[in-house]
C-alpha positions as CSV (number, residue, x, y, z in Angstrom):
1,M,28.7,13.9,-0.6
2,S,31.5,11.5,-1.4
3,G,30.8,8.1,-0.1
4,T,27.2,8.7,0.6
5,R,24.4,6.9,-1.2
6,R,20.6,7.2,-1.7
7,A,17.9,4.6,-1.7
8,T,14.2,4.9,-2.3
9,L,12.3,2.2,-0.5
10,R,8.7,0.9,-0.8
11,I,7.7,-1.3,2.2
12,Q,4.6,-3.4,1.9
13,G,2.6,-5.5,4.4
14,K,1.0,-4.5,7.6
15,V,3.0,-1.3,7.9
16,Q,0.5,1.4,8.6
17,G,-1.1,2.1,12.0
18,V,1.8,0.2,13.7
19,F,4.2,3.2,14.3
20,F,6.4,2.2,11.4
21,R,7.1,5.8,10.3
22,E,8.1,7.1,13.7
23,S,10.1,4.0,14.4
24,A,11.9,4.4,11.1
25,R,12.6,8.1,11.9
26,V,14.2,7.1,15.2
27,E,16.2,4.3,13.6
28,A,17.4,6.4,10.7
29,T,18.4,9.2,13.1
30,R,20.3,6.8,15.3
31,L,22.2,5.6,12.3
32,G,23.1,9.2,11.2
33,L,20.9,9.0,8.0
34,V,18.8,11.7,6.4
35,G,15.7,11.8,4.3
36,W,12.0,11.1,4.9
37,V,9.4,8.4,5.3
38,R,5.6,8.6,4.6
39,N,2.5,6.5,4.3
40,R,1.1,5.9,0.8
41,S,-2.6,5.8,0.0
42,D,-2.1,2.2,-1.2
43,G,-1.3,1.0,2.3
44,S,2.5,0.8,1.8
45,V,5.2,3.0,3.3
46,E,7.8,4.9,1.2
47,A,11.1,6.2,2.3
48,V,14.0,8.1,0.8
49,V,17.2,7.7,2.8
50,E,20.7,9.1,2.2
51,G,23.9,8.4,4.1
52,E,26.9,6.1,4.5
53,P,26.4,2.8,2.7
54,G,27.0,0.6,5.8
55,M,24.5,2.5,7.9
56,M,22.0,2.5,5.0
57,E,22.3,-1.3,4.8
58,E,21.6,-1.6,8.5
59,F,18.5,0.6,8.1
60,I,17.2,-1.4,5.2
61,R,17.7,-4.6,7.2
62,W,15.6,-2.9,10.0
63,C,12.9,-2.1,7.4
64,H,12.6,-5.8,6.6
65,R,11.6,-6.3,10.2
66,G,10.0,-2.9,11.2
67,P,8.6,-2.3,14.7
68,S,7.2,-5.2,16.6
69,Q,3.6,-4.5,15.5
70,A,4.5,-4.5,11.8
71,R,4.3,-7.5,9.4
72,V,6.6,-6.6,6.5
73,E,5.9,-8.6,3.4
74,S,8.4,-7.0,1.0
75,V,10.9,-4.1,0.7
76,G,11.4,-2.7,-2.8
77,R,14.6,-0.7,-3.3
78,T,16.0,1.6,-5.9
79,D,19.6,2.9,-5.4
80,G,21.0,6.2,-6.6
81,E,23.5,9.0,-6.0
82,A,22.9,11.1,-2.9
83,T,21.6,14.6,-3.6
84,G,22.5,16.2,-0.3
85,E,19.1,17.9,-0.1
86,Y,18.2,16.7,3.4
87,S,19.7,17.7,6.7
88,H,17.8,15.3,8.9
89,F,15.2,12.5,8.7
90,I,11.5,13.4,8.9
91,V,8.1,11.9,8.8
92,E,6.2,13.4,5.8
93,R,2.4,13.5,5.1
94,T,0.7,10.6,3.3
95,S,0.9,10.8,-0.4
């Protein structure tokens, strides 16, 4: 896991019902990242992403925009060490 990082993201705004999760899965997969994304009952989207720092930064920049139907207001971020527990990027159930 040398060189890989982990970020937990909380995306707020108009981010549910706009294909944010599926679009995030496609973008993360394109960038070679692993982890998951899910809707939260408070209307936000949460993601855990692991991978190469440069690719993670590109993904986080994408999260600030989201798909065309989204209106992102904020992206909260907590960084940490990668755990290596994920093998691909998936859409999880709402929490």
